[in-house]
Backbone as CSV, one residue per row, in Angstrom:
resi,resn,N_x,N_y,N_z,CA_x,CA_y,CA_z,C_x,C_y,C_z
1,MET,-15.589,11.577,5.747,-15.474,11.285,4.275,-14.343,12.184,4.317
2,ALA,-14.331,13.373,4.111,-13.384,14.451,3.835,-12.007,14.239,4.386
3,ARG,-12.008,13.614,5.695,-10.645,13.465,6.252,-10.410,12.201,5.594
4,GLU,-11.396,11.281,5.223,-10.732,9.922,4.643,-10.338,10.207,3.476
5,ALA,-10.935,11.481,2.630,-10.042,11.626,1.221,-8.810,12.109,1.752
6,ALA,-8.966,13.384,2.222,-7.743,14.111,2.590,-6.504,13.100,3.157
7,LEU,-6.517,11.821,3.778,-5.795,11.150,4.453,-5.440,10.059,3.216
8,SER,-6.202,9.762,2.028,-5.955,8.850,1.085,-4.683,9.896,-0.215
9,THR,-5.035,11.169,-0.054,-4.282,11.951,-0.578,-3.066,12.136,-0.453
10,ILE,-2.774,12.220,0.754,-1.187,12.651,1.590,-0.537,10.977,1.298
11,ILE,-1.466,9.910,1.591,-0.681,8.700,1.459,-0.631,8.294,0.019
12,ARG,-1.047,8.813,-1.120,-0.820,8.553,-2.380,0.395,9.501,-2.674
13,ASN,0.295,10.722,-2.490,1.789,11.622,-2.767,2.695,10.700,-1.932
14,ARG,2.499,10.285,-0.512,3.948,9.592,-0.053,4.252,8.867,-1.041
15,LEU,3.481,7.867,-1.250,3.807,6.466,-2.427,4.592,7.154,-3.632
16,MET,4.228,7.738,-4.237,4.319,8.658,-5.474,5.440,8.911,-5.294
17,SER,6.130,9.606,-4.251,7.440,10.228,-4.238,8.448,9.179,-4.057
18,ASP,8.332,8.342,-3.588,9.365,7.227,-3.302,10.000,6.629,-4.651
19,LYS,11.026,6.505,-4.552,11.195,6.427,-5.964,11.046,4.739,-6.255
20,ARG,10.998,3.913,-5.166,11.197,2.441,-5.184,9.604,2.145,-5.445
21,VAL,9.039,2.376,-4.981,7.300,1.874,-5.143,6.321,3.224,-5.736
22,GLY,7.261,4.149,-6.575,5.960,5.194,-6.734,5.516,4.906,-7.866
23,ASP,5.644,3.843,-8.844,5.182,3.549,-10.143,3.995,2.156,-10.044
24,LEU,4.289,1.564,-8.830,3.791,0.527,-8.607,2.002,0.695,-8.648
25,PRO,1.348,-0.237,-9.059,-0.094,-0.266,-9.131,-0.994,-0.425,-7.983
26,VAL,-0.888,0.590,-7.066,-1.377,0.043,-5.548,-2.470,1.251,-5.205
27,GLY,-4.039,0.509,-5.033,-4.723,1.451,-4.433,-5.152,1.588,-3.382
28,ILE,-5.556,2.640,-3.071,-5.437,3.030,-1.485,-7.106,3.307,-1.044
29,TYR,-7.793,2.519,-0.097,-9.102,2.886,0.137,-8.713,2.861,1.984
30,VAL,-9.575,4.310,2.296,-9.639,4.575,3.923,-10.821,4.406,4.156
31,ILE,-11.127,3.448,5.361,-12.545,3.735,6.145,-11.960,3.927,7.776
32,GLU,-12.586,4.754,8.184,-12.239,5.054,9.563,-11.091,4.919,9.825
33,ASN,-10.332,5.704,9.088,-8.845,5.981,9.418,-7.848,4.215,9.010
34,VAL,-8.477,3.229,8.440,-7.949,2.033,8.421,-7.638,1.952,6.664
35,VAL,-6.569,1.781,6.482,-5.764,1.963,5.304,-6.446,0.743,4.313
36,TYR,-6.904,0.359,3.587,-6.661,-0.861,2.996,-6.117,-0.466,1.513
37,LEU,-4.933,-1.675,1.464,-3.876,-1.536,0.168,-4.159,-2.362,-0.720
38,ILE,-4.572,-2.302,-1.894,-5.226,-3.482,-2.734,-4.313,-3.057,-4.341
39,GLY,-3.745,-4.318,-4.627,-3.312,-4.131,-5.960,-1.919,-5.210,-6.035
40,ARG,-1.033,-4.375,-6.559,0.203,-5.568,-6.895,1.061,-5.089,-7.020
41,VAL,2.705,-5.848,-5.941,3.929,-5.514,-6.466,4.350,-6.332,-6.516
42,ASP,5.888,-6.134,-6.892,6.788,-7.088,-7.405,7.556,-8.059,-6.332
43,THR,7.786,-7.231,-5.238,8.465,-8.483,-4.331,7.537,-7.684,-2.531
44,LEU,8.567,-8.852,-1.574,8.160,-8.616,-0.106,8.446,-7.401,0.139
45,GLU,10.000,-7.212,-0.286,10.246,-5.752,0.429,9.762,-4.578,-0.337
46,GLN,9.413,-4.865,-1.382,8.591,-3.623,-1.780,7.196,-3.739,-1.263
47,ARG,6.572,-4.796,-0.969,5.354,-4.548,0.207,5.577,-4.040,1.524
48,ASP,6.369,-4.226,2.027,7.099,-3.786,3.313,7.443,-2.007,3.238
49,ILE,8.144,-1.791,2.370,7.986,-0.430,1.736,6.979,0.116,1.939
50,VAL,5.941,-0.219,1.125,4.779,0.220,0.639,3.854,0.206,2.464
51,GLU,4.032,-0.445,2.851,3.510,-0.662,4.532,3.557,0.358,4.886
52,PHE,5.065,0.569,5.362,5.617,1.348,6.236,5.669,2.659,5.773
53,ILE,5.481,3.200,4.500,5.444,4.615,4.183,3.940,4.852,4.759
54,VAL,2.930,4.390,4.957,1.322,4.045,4.827,1.389,4.086,6.347
55,ARG,1.834,3.381,6.891,1.923,3.704,8.713,2.375,4.856,9.420
56,GLY,3.597,5.530,8.218,3.704,6.708,8.729,3.207,7.881,8.644
57,ALA,2.001,7.667,8.103,1.135,8.907,7.520,0.466,9.373,9.182
58,PRO,0.433,10.627,9.355,-0.356,10.916,10.344,-1.974,10.899,10.080
59,GLY,-2.281,9.906,11.388,-3.734,9.439,11.473,-4.096,8.198,10.870
60,VAL,-3.196,7.635,10.433,-3.436,6.122,9.934,-3.493,5.336,11.388
61,ARG,-4.564,4.342,11.390,-4.758,3.510,12.413,-4.341,2.284,12.581
62,ARG,-4.371,1.833,11.109,-4.066,0.461,10.885,-4.157,0.055,9.625
63,VAL,-3.262,-0.704,8.852,-2.952,-0.924,7.561,-3.439,-2.420,6.953
64,ASN,-4.163,-2.402,6.114,-4.283,-3.811,6.003,-3.986,-4.225,4.395
65,THR,-3.268,-5.269,4.485,-2.404,-5.447,3.136,-2.950,-6.977,2.627
66,ASP,-4.071,-6.896,2.981,-4.398,-8.752,2.279,-4.529,-8.826,0.812
67,GLU,-5.324,-7.706,0.359,-5.354,-7.468,-1.143,-4.413,-6.847,-1.661
68,LEU,-3.155,-7.195,-1.451,-1.733,-6.655,-1.528,-0.935,-7.880,-2.208
69,ALA,-0.819,-7.833,-3.679,-0.505,-9.259,-3.703,0.857,-8.888,-4.089
70,VAL,1.553,-10.332,-3.903,3.296,-9.900,-3.701,3.675,-10.838,-5.816
71,SER,4.281,-10.592,-6.382,4.490,-11.454,-7.671,5.364,-12.207,-7.459
72,GLU,6.492,-12.223,-6.291,7.494,-13.204,-6.781,6.345,-14.383,-5.713
73,ILE,5.455,-14.522,-4.974,5.177,-15.112,-4.088,4.023,-15.851,-4.790
74,SER,3.577,-15.056,-5.741,2.286,-16.023,-6.735,3.248,-16.477,-7.756
75,GLN,4.557,-16.391,-8.542,5.514,-17.022,-9.205,5.698,-18.238,-8.101
76,ALA,6.284,-18.141,-7.333,7.005,-19.382,-6.647,5.999,-20.680,-6.572
77,THR,4.613,-20.121,-6.047,3.835,-21.089,-5.459,2.818,-21.788,-6.899
78,ALA,3.236,-21.078,-7.927,2.717,-21.595,-9.524,3.667,-22.349,-9.566
79,GLY,4.713,-22.585,-9.870,5.317,-23.852,-9.789,5.534,-24.605,-9.076
80,LYS,4.645,-24.630,-8.023,4.828,-25.974,-7.329,3.718,-27.180,-7.961
């Protein structure tokens, strides 16, 4: 559990230090070195950046973005 908390802190610091995505409301949960991202980003590019940063953290086995909503997709599907 301490390792998961340490990994979560590392990831959070990496995300916050990136000017492109540092202020986005993204929650981070780590279970057995699998990182779950929860929240909302504005664009697919931001989602990809967040995922890339998280994957680059040492010890990350897998990244799950199923609960990371993208606003531009939500807006596009709402208009249909």
